[in-house]
C-alpha positions in Angstrom: 75.6 15.1 34.1 75.8 14.5 37.7 72.4 13.2 38.0 72.9 10.7 35.3 76.0 9.3 37.1 74.2 9.2 40.4 71.4 7.1 38.6 74.0 4.9 37.1 75.8 4.2 40.4 72.4 3.5 41.9 71.6 0.9 39.3 75.1 -0.6 39.3 74.5 -1.2 43.2 71.0 -2.7 42.3 69.3 -0.1 44.7 66.0 1.5 44.3 65.6 5.3 45.0 64.4 4.9 48.6 67.3 2.5 49.5 70.0 4.7 47.8 68.6 7.9 49.2 68.6 6.5 52.8 72.4 5.4 52.3 73.4 8.9 51.3 71.1 10.7 53.8 68.6 12.5 51.4 65.0 12.0 50.8 63.7 10.0 47.9 62.4 13.1 46.4 65.6 14.9 46.5 67.4 11.8 44.9 64.8 11.9 42.2 65.3 15.6 41.6 69.0 15.1 41.3 68.7 12.1 39.0 66.3 13.9 36.6 68.5 17.0 36.6 66.2 19.3 38.3 68.8 20.0 40.8 72.4 19.5 41.6 73.5 17.5 44.8 74.8 19.7 47.7 78.5 19.3 48.6 77.5 17.3 51.7 75.5 14.8 49.3 78.4 14.5 46.9 80.7 13.6 49.8 78.3 11.2 51.2 78.0 9.4 47.7 81.8 9.4 47.4 82.4 7.9 50.9 79.6 5.5 50.8 80.2 3.9 47.5 83.9 4.8 47.1 83.4 6.0 43.6 85.7 8.4 41.7 84.8 12.1 42.2 86.1 12.8 38.9 83.6 10.4 37.4 80.7 11.6 39.5 81.2 15.3 38.8 82.3 15.0 35.2 80.2 16.7 32.4 79.5 15.0 29.2 82.2 16.8 27.2 84.8 16.1 30.0 83.9 12.4 30.0 84.2 12.1 26.2 87.9 13.6 26.3 88.9 11.5 29.3 87.4 8.2 28.1 89.5 8.3 24.8 91.7 5.1 24.7 94.1 4.6 21.9 92.7 2.1 19.6 96.2 0.2 19.5 95.5 -0.6 23.2 92.2 -2.4 22.4 91.4 -5.5 20.3 89.1 -5.3 17.4 86.2 -6.8 19.4 86.9 -4.3 22.4 86.7 -1.4 19.9 83.4 -2.6 18.5 82.0 -3.1 21.9 82.9 0.2 23.1 81.6 2.0 20.0 78.3 0.2 20.3 78.0 0.9 24.0 78.5 4.5 23.5 75.8 4.6 21.0 73.2 3.4 23.6 71.1 5.7 25.8 71.7 5.6 29.6 69.1 3.0 30.4 70.3 0.6 27.7 73.9 1.1 28.8 72.9 0.0 32.4 71.2 -3.0 30.9 74.2 -3.9 28.9 76.5 -3.4 31.9 74.2 -5.8 33.9 74.4 -8.4 31.2 78.2 -8.3 31.2 78.3 -8.4 35.1 76.0 -11.6 34.9 78.2 -13.1 32.2 81.4 -12.4 34.3 79.8 -13.9 37.3 78.9 -17.0 35.5 82.4 -17.4 34.1 83.9 -16.9 37.6 81.7 -19.6 39.3 
């Protein structure tokens, strides 16, 4: 769902709804409705999100069934650990995926510095 991807993008950038809404030019209430799936964003809002955060339009607009087919990676391209990590990640709900992603970002940052 578009709303779920908008929420993921907001969380990835560590923004609250008010901050994110201001950046893309909508009210916090409108953003809340988009994230909860009560409504879809307008074309103008999608373009604003795309240009502000330079995310993939394909990713932003994909439905769940499209995501599943596009996210398939040949097992031969991944190590066993990568396969297990992806499998476990996909079993998590959105909120836990975001938390896991934040943990990986933190680990990566600690490894670089």
